SERO-4910 file (N, C-alpha, C, O; in steps of 0.05 Angstrom, whole numbers):
BEGIN
 pado doro    nc1    nc2    nc3   cac1   cac2   cac3    cc1    cc2    cc3    oc1    oc2    oc3
  Met    A     -1   -191   -194    -27   -165   -210    -44   -175   -232    -59   -161   -246
  Lys    A    -40   -207   -234    -69   -216   -247    -91   -212   -253   -101   -208   -275
  Lys    A   -105   -214   -218   -125   -220   -205   -147   -195   -199   -171   -198   -194
  Ile    A   -129   -167   -203   -132   -141   -192   -173   -151   -215   -194   -161   -208
  Leu    A   -163   -141   -241   -183   -141   -264   -203   -149   -264   -222   -141   -278
  Leu    A   -206   -180   -238   -219   -188   -233   -238   -179   -209   -263   -178   -207
  Leu    A   -217   -172   -193   -236   -163   -176   -248   -138   -177   -268   -138   -161
  Ile    A   -244   -116   -189   -235    -93   -185   -268    -86   -198   -286    -69   -192
  Ala    A   -267   -101   -213   -305   -110   -231   -327    -98   -209   -341    -78   -210
  Val    A   -324   -110   -197   -335   -107   -169   -348    -70   -157   -366    -58   -144
  Leu    A   -319    -65   -173   -331    -24   -166   -341     -8   -186   -335     15   -194
  Cys    A   -359    -28   -194   -362    -15   -224   -384      8   -213   -382     32   -219
  Thr    A   -414     -7   -188   -426     -7   -182   -431     18   -151   -449     23   -134
  Val    A   -401     30   -157   -388     44   -134   -390     69   -145   -385     72   -169
  Gln    A   -399     91   -127   -404    114   -134   -380    124   -118   -379    128    -94
  Ile    A   -363    128   -136   -330    158   -125   -336    177   -142   -350    178   -162
  Ala    A   -318    196   -126   -312    221   -144   -286    218   -159   -265    208   -152
  Asn    A   -292    230   -184   -270    216   -197   -245    224   -194   -226    213   -204
  Ala    A   -246    257   -169   -221    262   -157   -199    256   -145   -176    263   -147
  Gln    A   -217    232   -126   -213    215   -116   -192    192   -122   -195    172   -137
  Arg    A   -167    199   -106   -138    180   -115   -154    152    -99   -165    156    -78
  Val    A   -154    130   -110   -147    103   -115   -126     78   -114   -103     82   -122
  Phe    A   -132     55   -105   -106     42    -98   -111     13    -90   -125      8    -70
  Ala    A   -101     -5   -105   -100    -36   -109    -77    -46    -82    -53    -43    -88
  Leu    A    -83    -56    -59    -60    -61    -55    -59   -108    -55    -79   -121    -50
  His    A    -47   -114    -58    -46   -137    -78    -20   -154    -50      3   -153    -57
  Gly    A    -25   -166    -25    -16   -192     -7    -13   -222    -27    -27   -241    -36
  Val    A      5   -217    -27     14   -252    -25     40   -265    -17     58   -254     -4
  Arg    A     37   -298    -28     47   -312     -7     63   -325    -26     51   -338    -44
  Ile    A     95   -323    -26    107   -332    -45    131   -354    -31    148   -345    -16
  Glu    A    129   -377    -38    154   -393    -23    169   -409    -48    157   -412    -70
  Gly    A    193   -419    -45    223   -421    -58    230   -399    -54    221   -383    -37
  Asn    A    253   -396    -76    270   -379    -80    267   -351    -75    276   -338    -94
  Leu    A    258   -337    -54    254   -305    -56    265   -290    -66    255   -269    -75
  Glu    A    292   -299    -67    314   -268    -88    307   -278   -115    313   -259   -130
  Ala    A    300   -292   -126    283   -305   -160    261   -283   -154    266   -264   -169
  Phe    A    240   -278   -139    224   -268   -145    220   -247   -148    203   -235   -161
  Glu    A    246   -239   -127    248   -209   -109    253   -188   -140    244   -166   -146
  Lys    A    273   -207   -157    287   -198   -175    274   -209   -198    289   -212   -218
  Val    A    244   -215   -201    234   -222   -221    220   -180   -229    223   -162   -245
  Glu    A    206   -189   -200    194   -168   -207    209   -133   -201    202   -114   -214
  Ala    A    230   -131   -179    242   -106   -169    259   -110   -193    277   -107   -177
  Glu    A    270   -115   -215    283   -109   -222    279   -123   -252    300   -123   -264
  Leu    A    255   -136   -266    248   -138   -293    216   -128   -301    209   -115   -321
  Asn    A    197   -139   -277    157   -132   -279    165    -94   -275    151    -76   -284
  Ala    A    190    -91   -261    191    -53   -252    198    -40   -275    206    -17   -281
  Lys    A    191    -65   -287    216    -34   -318    186    -41   -331    175    -22   -341
  Val    A    173    -65   -332    140    -52   -342    138    -36   -333    147    -15   -344
  Ala    A    121    -36   -300    102    -32   -305    129      7   -298    114     26   -294
  Gln    A    140     11   -298    145     44   -299    149     47   -332    163     65   -343
  Asp    A    137     29   -344    134     49   -377    102     47   -379     91     55   -399
  Ala    A     89     36   -361     66     47   -360     58     74   -335     43     92   -329
  Val    A     70     67   -331     70     94   -312     76    119   -322     61    139   -321
  Asn    A    114    119   -340    121    138   -365     88    145   -390     84    165   -404
  Lys    A     75    127   -388     56    127   -412     27    141   -398      9    146   -413
  Gly    A     25    144   -374      2    146   -360    -11    136   -354    -33    147   -354
  Glu    A     -9    103   -342    -26     89   -353    -40     69   -319    -57     54   -311
  Ile    A    -13     87   -311    -15     71   -285     -4    103   -264      1    124   -275
  Leu    A     -4    100   -249     -1    121   -226     21    120   -206     27    140   -193
  Tyr    A     34     96   -203     53     93   -181     49     65   -177     27     56   -180
  Trp    A     73     47   -170     72     20   -157     97     13   -148    120     19   -156
  Ser    A     89     -7   -126    111    -14   -109    116    -45   -100     98    -61   -102
  Leu    A    144    -52    -90    134    -85    -89    141    -75    -61    156    -56    -63
  Ser    A    135    -83    -27    140    -92    -13    156   -109      2    167   -125    -14
  Lys    A    166   -118     41    160   -147     34    158   -137     74    169   -118     84
  Ile    A    139   -161     91    144   -159    101    167   -171    123    174   -195    125
  Gln    A    174   -155    136    179   -155    160    174   -173    184    156   -166    198
  Lys    A    187   -193    190    178   -205    210    209   -204    224    230   -216    216
  Leu    A    205   -186    249    221   -175    263    229   -203    283    250   -205    295
  Asn    A    214   -218    283    216   -249    313    216   -264    287    201   -284    284
  Gln    A    236   -254    263    250   -280    249    226   -310    260    234   -332    269
  Ile    A    201   -302    258    185   -325    264    160   -318    239    144   -299    237
  Asp    A    169   -350    212    151   -340    183    127   -351    193    134   -373    202
  Asn    A     99   -348    198     71   -371    192     74   -363    159     75   -342    147
  Pro    A     75   -397    150     63   -399    128     28   -390    120     17   -392     98
  Asn    A     19   -380    143     -8   -378    127    -12   -344    123    -32   -333    116
  Glu    A     14   -333    129     13   -305    125     25   -292    105     49   -291    104
  Tyr    A      9   -280     84     29   -258     64     52   -257     80     57   -258    104
  Asn    A     74   -253     46     96   -244     50    112   -229     40    136   -227     46
  Tyr    A     97   -214     21    102   -179     -1     75   -175    -15     61   -192    -24
  Val    A     72   -152    -15     57   -136    -23     63   -116    -43     83   -102    -44
  Phe    A     39   -117    -62     46   -103    -74     17    -75    -81     -7    -80    -85
  Ala    A     26    -53    -82     12    -31    -89      9    -23   -115     28    -20   -130
  Gln    A    -14    -19   -122    -12     10   -147    -39     19   -139    -58      9   -126
  Trp    A    -33     55   -159    -49     76   -148    -63     77   -173    -67     55   -183
  Ala    A    -68     90   -181    -96    118   -199    -97    141   -200    -91    148   -177
  Asn    A   -102    161   -213   -117    182   -207   -138    173   -201   -146    183   -180
  Asn    A   -156    152   -214   -188    162   -211   -196    138   -208   -178    120   -208
  Ile    A   -219    131   -206   -226     98   -205   -237     84   -242   -243     63   -253
  Asp    A   -234    114   -248   -231    109   -290   -215     90   -292   -217     67   -299
  Glu    A   -191    108   -281   -161    105   -286   -150     75   -276   -133     63   -290
  Leu    A   -159     64   -253   -166     35   -239   -170     17   -264   -153      4   -277
  Leu    A   -197     20   -266   -220     10   -291   -194    -15   -309   -184    -37   -309
  Ser    A   -198     14   -321   -192     15   -349   -166     -7   -358   -144      2   -352
  Ala    A   -168    -32   -371   -164    -48   -386   -129    -39   -389   -117    -60   -385
  Lys    A   -115    -24   -392    -89     -7   -387    -74     -9   -359    -49    -10   -358
  Ala    A    -92     -9   -333    -80    -12   -310    -77    -43   -321    -97    -41   -335
  Ala    A    -70    -65   -326    -61    -95   -335    -26    -91   -354    -16   -105   -372
  Trp    A    -17    -64   -337      8    -69   -341     35    -92   -354     54    -92   -370
  Trp    A     20   -111   -335     35   -137   -348     24   -148   -372     41   -161   -385
  Asn    A     12   -148   -377      8   -163   -403     29   -137   -432     23   -134   -455
  Asn    A     49   -125   -418     57   -111   -427     85   -123   -431     98   -103   -425
  Ala    A     98   -136   -436    122   -137   -427    134   -158   -447    159   -161   -450
  Ala    A    118   -170   -459    138   -172   -479    148   -152   -510    163   -158   -529
  Lys    A    134   -129   -504    133   -101   -520    166    -89   -505    188    -82   -512
  Val    A    148    -91   -477    176    -69   -458    206    -81   -462    226    -69   -468
  Leu    A    200   -118   -454    230   -122   -439    248   -142   -469    234   -156   -483
  Thr    A    270   -141   -474    282   -150   -486    287   -178   -489    298   -189   -469
  Pro    A    278   -201   -518    276   -228   -508    303   -240   -490    300   -263   -482
  Ala    A    321   -230   -484    337   -240   -464    325   -236   -438    330   -255   -423
  Glu    A    311   -217   -428    296   -205   -409    277   -238   -393    278   -252   -372
  Leu    A    262   -237   -420    230   -242   -414    245   -286   -422    229   -305   -418
  Glu    A    274   -291   -431    271   -321   -428    274   -315   -388    262   -327   -371
  Gln    A    296   -293   -385    311   -297   -353    290   -294   -337    292   -308   -317
  Arg    A    264   -276   -338    240   -280   -326    233   -301   -322    230   -307   -298
  Lys    A    224   -323   -347    213   -354   -346    234   -374   -322    225   -386   -302
  Ala    A    259   -375   -330    261   -387   -314    277   -381   -290    292   -400   -285
  Leu    A    278   -360   -272    276   -347   -254    242   -349   -239    243   -349   -215
  Met    A    220   -351   -248    200   -355   -240    195   -391   -233    179   -400   -218
  Ala    A    213   -404   -250    200   -430   -247    215   -438   -220    219   -460   -211
  Gln    A    223   -411   -208    241   -426   -177    230   -409   -161    245   -392   -151
  Tyr    A    208   -409   -155    189   -402   -139    156   -396   -140    151   -381   -159
  Lys    A    134   -404   -124    109   -407   -130     89   -379   -127    101   -358   -128
  Trp    A     62   -379   -125     42   -362   -100     30   -382    -91     17   -397   -106
  Thr    A     32   -387    -65     22   -395    -57    -14   -388    -42    -29   -406    -33
  Lys    A    -19   -359    -42    -33   -346    -33    -30   -310    -37    -12   -293    -35
  Asp    A    -61   -310    -43    -54   -280    -59    -86   -270    -48   -102   -286    -37
  Ala    A    -92   -240    -53   -109   -221    -40   -102   -197    -58    -80   -191    -68
  Asn    A   -120   -188    -60   -138   -166    -75   -155   -144    -58   -178   -149    -53
  Asn    A   -143   -118    -48   -171   -106    -42   -159    -76    -54   -136    -66    -58
  Ile    A   -186    -68    -56   -185    -38    -65   -194    -13    -45   -213    -15    -30
  Phe    A   -175     14    -47   -183     27    -24   -178     56    -28   -154     63    -30
  Val    A   -195     73    -30   -191    104    -29   -188    120    -19   -199    124      2
  Ala    A   -171    139    -29   -150    156    -18   -169    182      3   -188    191    -10
  Glu    A   -167    189     21   -192    202     33   -170    222     53   -178    241     66
  Gly    A   -141    212     49   -125    238     58    -91    230     53    -84    207     59
  Glu    A    -75    245     44    -50    253     42    -31    266     45    -33    288     35
  Ala    A     -1    262     62      9    286     70     40    264     57     45    240     55
  Tyr    A     57    297     52     83    285     48    110    302     45    111    322     30
  Asn    A    128    295     57    152    306     70    167    295     38    155    279     23
  Pro    A    198    309     31    209    292      3    235    280     23    245    283     45
  Gly    A    238    266      4    257    244     -2    243    217      2    219    211      5
  Glu    A    264    203      0    261    175     -3    248    165     29    257    177     49
  Ala    A    229    143     33    214    137     47    223    102     44    217     92     23
  Thr    A    237     84     64    242     42     54    231     36     73    226     12     73
  Tyr    A    224     48     96    203     31    115    167     45    116    161     69    118
  Val    A    153     27    113    118     37    112    106     17    135    101     -7    134
  Gln    A    104     33    156     80     20    159     46     17    164     37     35    179
  Phe    A     22     -8    150      3    -20    143    -10     -7    169      3    -12    189
  Asn    A    -32      9    173    -60     -6    192    -81      0    201    -94     19    208
  Phe    A    -83    -38    195   -117    -33    189   -132    -43    212   -122    -61    226
  Gly    A   -159    -29    217   -177    -30    236   -199    -30    223   -194    -30    199
  Lys    A   -226    -29    229   -255    -27    236   -260    -13    264   -253    -19    287
  Pro    A   -277      9    252   -286     44    272   -307     20    279   -313     -2    270
  Ala    A   -318     40    304   -355     33    307   -347     68    288   -329     57    274
  Asn    A   -347     82    283   -357     97    265   -338    109    254   -323    126    265
  Val    A   -338     96    218   -323    106    198   -319    129    189   -298    138    179
  Ser    A   -341    141    192   -334    172    179   -325    199    201   -315    219    192
  Gly    A   -329    195    227   -318    199    253   -286    209    253   -274    229    260
  Phe    A   -276    176    239   -252    164    247   -236    181    223   -213    189    227
  Ile    A   -250    187    194   -235    198    165   -244    218    172   -224    232    173
  Ala    A   -272    238    183   -263    264    186   -240    273    216   -229    295    220
  Glu    A   -237    248    234   -213    259    249   -191    254    241   -176    265    257
  Asn    A   -176    241    223   -157    238    219   -145    263    187   -121    264    180
  Lys    A   -164    276    175   -165    295    159   -163    326    178   -145    343    178
  Ala    A   -183    324    189   -177    352    214   -165    351    223   -150    371    221
  Leu    A   -157    328    246   -150    332    260   -109    323    262    -95    338    277
  Trp    A   -101    309    253    -75    285    244    -70    296    220    -57    317    222
  Lys    A    -77    290    199    -70    309    171    -53    327    175    -29    329    170
  Pro    A    -66    339    184    -54    373    197    -23    370    208     -1    372    196
  Phe    A    -29    363    235    -10    361    258     26    336    238     49    345    237
  Phe    A     19    316    229     47    303    207     49    326    186     72    333    185
  Glu    A     38    336    175     40    356    152     60    378    172     78    386    158
  Lys    A     60    385    187     73    407    210     93    395    219    114    409    218
  Asn    A     98    365    231    115    354    234    123    330    225    138    316    239
  Met    A    115    320    197    142    308    197    161    308    186    165    290    170
  Gly    A    179    327    189    212    333    174    216    323    211    237    310    211
  Lys    A    204    325    240    216    322    254    221    299    263    234    295    284
  Met    A    209    279    247    203    253    259    218    230    232    220    205    233
  Asn    A    225    251    208    229    239    189    215    213    178    221    189    175
  Met    A    192    227    175    170    216    163    168    218    137    175    240    130
  Lys    A    162    207    120    166    213     86    129    219     70    119    237     57
  Ile    A    122    200     79     87    188     77     69    184     94     75    167    110
  Trp    A     44    198     98     26    194    123     -5    188     95     -2    194     72
  Gly    A    -30    175    105    -42    170     80    -66    162    110    -61    159    134
  Val    A    -83    161     99   -121    142    107   -130    147     81   -131    163     63
  Ala    A   -142    110     93   -159    105     57   -189     82     73   -185     69     93
  Arg    A   -216     84     58   -224     72     61   -240     45     46   -257     42     28
  Arg    A   -229     31     61   -242      7     37   -271     -6     16   -293    -12     25
  Leu    A   -265     -7     -6   -288    -10    -19   -291    -36    -29   -309    -41    -45
  Thr    A   -273    -57    -18   -269    -87    -31   -275   -104    -12   -267    -95     10
  Phe    A   -290   -134     -7   -297   -145     15   -302   -184     -2   -321   -193    -15
  Pro    A   -277   -195      6   -271   -211    -12   -304   -240     -1   -315   -249    -22
  Thr    A   -314   -250     20   -332   -250     25   -351   -238     42   -351   -214     43
  Met    A   -377   -257     61   -391   -242     62   -392   -243     98   -411   -239    114
  Glu    A   -367   -250    102   -356   -249    138   -360   -215    157   -353   -197    142
  Thr    A   -363   -212    166   -373   -189    181   -349   -169    196   -346   -145    201
  Ser    A   -334   -197    198   -297   -178    215   -283   -156    196   -274   -135    203
  His    A   -284   -165    175   -258   -146    152   -255   -119    170   -269   -110    188
  Asn    A   -238   -111    161   -222    -82    172   -230    -68    154   -220    -75    132
  Thr    A   -249    -41    152   -258    -30    135   -240      5    133   -253     24    124
  Ile    A   -216      9    140   -197     33    129   -170     20    149   -169      5    169
  Met    A   -150     33    134   -127     34    130   -114     61    139   -130     80    137
  Ser    A    -94     68    146    -80     79    153    -44     76    138    -35     53    140
  Trp    A    -26     95    125     -1     91    138     21    107    146     13    130    153
  Asp    A     45    103    149     65    120    166     92    104    141     94     79    140
  Ala    A    106    119    129    120    118    114    141    128    120    138    153    123
  Phe    A    176    114    125    194    131    137    217    126    125    221    108    109
  Gly    A    241    151    136    272    142    122    285    121    130    305    115    117
  Ser    A    276    108    151    299     84    157    273     72    173    249     80    172
  Leu    A    284     45    191    269     40    204    263     46    243    245     49    259
  Glu    A    297     47    243    291     72    256    278     85    274    273     84    298
  Asp    A    269    103    248    255    122    253    227    116    257    211    127    272
  Leu    A    220     94    238    183     79    247    182     69    271    162     70    285
  Met    A    215     52    279    199     37    314    198     70    337    181     73    355
  Lys    A    214     87    331    212    108    355    192    110    348    180    100    367
  Tyr    A    167    119    325    152    129    321    135    114    339    121    122    357
  Arg    A    136     98    333    111     68    350    122     72    373    102     84    381
  Ile    A    140     73    396    150     70    428    132    100    431    123    101    455
  Gly    A    126    116    421    110    143    413    128    177    414    152    182    420
  Leu    A    114    189    409    124    225    411    121    229    433    110    220    454
  Asn    A    145    256    417    148    276    443    155    302    420    177    311    414
  Ile    A    134    309    412    128    329    396    105    348    416     86    340    429
  Pro    A    116    379    410    103    398    421     78    401    395     75    400    370
  Gly    A     70    404    408     33    398    403     24    378    402      2    374    391
  Tyr    A     37    360    412     22    321    403    -11    325    430    -35    324    429
  Asn    A     14    331    454     -7    322    469    -48    336    481    -68    330    494
  Glu    A    -32    359    460    -52    373    447    -75    358    433    -99    363    432
  Val    A    -58    336    422    -93    339    399    -95    314    405   -115    302    399
  Ile    A    -76    305    417    -89    278    440   -108    271    456   -120    250    463
  Gln    A   -106    303    462   -140    315    478   -148    317    462   -164    302    473
  Lys    A   -157    321    440   -176    336    429   -191    308    407   -215    305    402
  Ser    A   -167    288    396   -168    263    390   -208    253    406   -217    259    429
  Lys    A   -217    244    394   -239    220    392   -240    188    392   -258    172    399
  Met    A   -210    186    379   -214    158    365   -231    145    383   -252    132    377
  Ala    A   -219    150    414   -220    123    433   -254    122    436   -262    108    455
  Thr    A   -272    136    421   -295    132    420   -294    121    391   -307    100    390
  Tyr    A   -285    127    369   -285    123    339   -278     94    334   -290     81    316
  Met    A   -261     85    346   -251     57    354   -232     51    372   -208     55    373
  Pro    A   -250     37    389   -239     29    420   -230     14    419   -214     14    438
  Asp    A   -229    -16    400   -206    -40    413   -183    -28    393   -170    -46    382
  Gly    A   -175      2    385   -141      1    367   -153    -11    332   -173    -17    318
  Phe    A   -124    -10    332   -120    -31    301   -120    -45    308   -113    -51    330
  Ser    A   -134    -65    279   -119   -100    294   -103   -111    285    -93   -133    293
  Tyr    A    -94    -95    259    -68    -98    245    -50    -81    236    -55    -63    220
  Ala    A    -24    -90    248      1    -65    233     13    -73    227     32    -56    230
  Pro    A     26    -99    212     49   -100    191     68    -83    183     58    -68    166
  Ile    A     92    -78    187    126    -67    182    135    -78    159    146   -100    159
  Leu    A    129    -65    141    150    -70    112    165    -52     91    159    -31     80
  Lys    A    193    -71     88    212    -48     68    199    -61     42    194    -83     34
  Ile    A    196    -22     27    195    -27     16    222    -26    -14    240     -9    -16
  Leu    A    219    -48    -33    233    -60    -45    236    -49    -66    258    -53    -77
  Lys    A    209    -27    -83    229    -18   -116    185      6   -117    161      3   -114
  Thr    A    201     21   -121    176     36   -124    190     41   -158    211     33   -169
  Thr    A    161     60   -169    161     70   -191    168     99   -196    151    105   -179
  Thr    A    175    116   -202    188    142   -209    165    157   -224    157    154   -247
  Pro    A    157    168   -209    128    194   -222    138    194   -252    160    190   -263
  Lys    A    114    200   -262    110    199   -300    139    233   -310    138    256   -302
  Lys    A    160    219   -328    178    251   -330    157    260   -349    158    282   -359
***
């Protein structure tokens, strides 16, 4: 997460309403002892992140692991993703958002020594940060254990976002309980690391209570009203090529809401 503030500095010139929630996605490639990495992040660093949430310095933090269901690991791909949410762009740009700098104040000396020893057992070989602004969100009570990220480059970004908010959000809000879906959302990407024009410009996410429920969702929905929504949808026009990348991630650790 150390590179987030360097990247989001470019957002100073972006005009965004303060009321809009924003988040950073930090994909990393970890090689070596993955169990040591997960212990550092999910047990030790997570305490520091939770302290920042409790103080109101960040809204939410999570660590997820990309699932290789075919058991083939590509060394050029990321294998973990951090997510950090803020209530608005000012909060995300604040120096307080760099909560990892407070580790020495939150962790005990023994925990700091343990963390140091564990960190020597793996290395970060690749990482990238991207910032998104949330355009629509829906929630259903219960714990999400798996999430699907959907990345794409619509021919019509504003049309894609508008349809998701006006058509798909109400549908999911009404039917999330039937699918064991816990979270749905759609966002617009704000940062682009290079001048290439092939970058995805949007993402949506679907989080479920189990992997089985997520896979059933991928197979297809059999819910009253779904066909009517499909008939009204203009997604074939807004994004004719569909999503370009839709990884499945296991949620390893999340912070709890501010107490």
